[in-house]
Residue, then its C-alpha position, 0 to 999 in steps of 0.5 A: x499457246x498450245x494445249x495437249x488433249x488430256x486423253x491422248x495416251x488412252x489409245x496407246x494404253x489400249x494397244x499395249x493391252x491387246x499386244x500383252x494379251x496376244x503374247x499371253x495367248x501365244x505363250x499359253x498355246x505354246x505351253x499347251x503344245x509343248x505339254x502335249x508333245x512332252x506327254x506324247x513323247x513320254x507315252x511313246x517312251x513308256x510304251x517302247x520301254x514296256x514293249x522291249x521289256x515284254x519282248x525280253x520276257x517272251x525271249x526268256x520263255x522261249x529259252x525256257x522252252x528250249x531247256x525243257x526240250x533239251x531236258x526231255x531229250x536227255x531223259x529219252x536218251x536214258x530210257x529204253x524207248x525214246x518217245x514224246x507224249x502228253x505226259x512229259x514236262x514240256x506238254x503240261x498245261x500252261x501256268x501263269x507266271x507272276x512277273x516282278x514288274x507287275x503282270x503275268x507270263x504264260x507259255x505252252x508247248x505243243x507238238x507240231x508233228x501231232x498235226x497233219x502237215x499240209x506240205x506233205x499233200x504233194x510229196x509224192x511225185x505221182x500226184x504232180x501229174x494230170x489226174x486221170x479220167x474216171x467218174x464216181x468219186x463225187x457220186x459216192x460222197x453225195x450219197x453218203x452226205x444224203x444219209x446224214x440224218x442217221x446216227x454217226x456210226x451208221x452214216x460213217x459205215x455207209x460212207x466207208x462202204x460206198x467210198x470203197x465201192x466208188x474209189x478203187x483201182x487207179x482212182x484210189x491210187x491218185x491220192x497220196x496217204x496224207x491226202x487221205x488223212x486230210x479228206x478224213x479230217x475234213x469230215x471230222x470237224x464237228x459243225x464245220x464237217x464236210x461230206x465226202x465229195x466236198x472233202x475230196x474237192x477241197x483237198x484237191x484244191x489245197x493240193x493244186x494251190x501247193x504243187x508247182x505245176x499248172x495241171x488242174x486236178x479233177x476238182x482242183x483249181x489252178x491259175x485260171x480259176x483264181x485269175x478270173x475270181x472277183x478279186x484276182x490273184x494266183x495260187x502259191x504253187x510252192x510249199x506253204x509258209x503259213x497255215x493262214x494261206x489256206x484262206x486263199x484256197x478256192x472253196x475254203x470258208x471261214x468256218x472250215x478254216x477256224x476248225x481246221x487251222x489248229x489241226x494242221x501245220x506247214x512245219x517242216x516242209x518235208x520228211x515228217x511223220x505224225x506222232x500218234x502219242x500227241x495227236x488230238x482227237x480229230x487227228x486220231x480219227x483220220x487214222x483209218x484203214x488204207x481203203x476207208x475214206x470216212x473218219x473213225x467213229x468218235x467212240x473209237x478215237x476216244x477209246x484210243x485217247x484213253x488207252x494212250x493215257x493208260x499206256x496201252x498204246x505206246x508204239x505204232x504197232x500197238x495202234x495198228x494191232x487195234x481190232x478196228x485196224x487189225x486185218x485191214x490194209x495199213x501199209x500206207x498208214x504205217x509209213x505215216x506214223x511215229x512216236x517221236x517228234x522234233x518240231x514244236x510250237x511255243x505259244x507265249x504271251x505277256x501281260x505287263x501293266x495292262x499291255x499284252x504281247x504275244x509270240x509264236x515260235x517254231x522250235x526244231x530240236x536237233x539232237x541235244x539242242x533246240x533252235x528257234x527257226x521261225x517267230x511270229x506275233x500274228x498267225x503261223 
């Protein structure tokens, strides 16, 4: 007679329980993974949806900017004197516009021809040749820099007199009119301002960075200076495509770049003039007589801004007839100035459900239409 143990099925029941718990754990892990993947896919889809919606709003802002420029062109066509100034509709301060989807959109148009064009620094073929010999440019700037403890009008007057004495004849002729503007601008950057000699050296370095030749200017920098730097690279040797390329120029510091970037442009690459009716105060300070190397005193530039606002300066001739310029050489300066603009920058941003997107668009106005020639969501 055979007897089966009473507890023979207990190990089987324990194994079944372990298998059931393992299946449950795997199912739970799978469900958590599926939920995570679903949440990520949902978030990606939501982000993509709002990104596309924000981009549509930005393109809409771009179209509104084009309409504003076209409307301004029609108004100019009916006026006796066509001009672009800060009192026109396109130049008004940005006003946040509420969106139906929840959020805000803003857009601001600025005149790129109210800035100094870096690509015009080497537009004169004469500057493409090797610099001639001679001394005295840097000395004049060093002396003027040492006088920085004096009041602004006195120190600037001393800079002007010394620079006229030191830079004359062939020496003065090696600078293009736009280079002279940049030299004065670099001395008018408030806390980031440079003395005359350093402003000249940095202007030559920027010019060497842009010009297509390999001839090093006196205080400039060509391939050898960049090739043997701590982090070697080569100069562009072409027209700049972005103001941000200034960061790569030898002698450029973050402080100078931050102060200089909003006052300069690279659009268009050629054939452009400075609009005196839209230029900001630091750029107006660069409009000194041809034989002067220091920027205008702030008080004179502020007087021009006020006169421009009241209509006292409406033409290039009005500015050149100002007592501070009257009777001084101004042929070079006159060739650089205008009261019309065709190149504009749209700075548009959208905030949609705590998500932000930014767009910079360069607009070129051609007769009765405006065309977007460049877009960037970063720096220009």
